[in-house]
N, C-alpha and C positions, 0 to 999 in steps of 0.2 A: 354257600354263604354261611350256613349253620356251622359247618366244620371249621371254616376259617375263623369265625367269631369266637368259637370255643377255644381254638388253638391260640388265638390272640390273647384272650383273657388268661389262659394257662401260662403263656410265656410272660405276660405282664406280671403275674403273681411270682414267677420264678425270679424275674428281674428285681421286684420289690424285696423279696427275701434275700437275694444276693447283695443288694445295696444295703439292706438292713444289717446284715452280718458284717459287711465292710465298715459301715459307720460305727457299729458296736466296737469293733477292734480299734479303729482310729480314735474314737471319742469315748474310750472307756471311762475316763475321769469326768467327762462332761455329762453328768446325770440328767440335768434339766433338758439339754438338747436331745439326749437319747429318748427320754420319755415322750418328748414332743414328737420325735420321729416315729416312735411306736404308735402313738395315737393316729398320726397321719397314715401309717401303714395299715392300721386296723380299719380306718375309714375306707381306704382304697380297696382293701380286701372285702369288706362288707358290701361295697358298691358293686364290685365285680361279681360277687356271689349272687347278689340280687339281680344283676343284669343277666347272668346265666340262667337263673330260675325263671325270669320273665321270658327270655328267649325260648327256653325249654317248654314253657307253658304255651307260648304263641305257636310253636311248630308241632 
């Protein structure tokens, strides 16, 4: 379960980065939307990091 969870958060992060790069390319001119997405990505990243730390402490 531990390895599976870690792998999931890792893949989730990769997906977030990939989507982020794609949106940056597509919406290069849409600055407001981009900063909004960056904030969302940052929140998701922070949550996944906290989750991994919590799981690591639990096991």
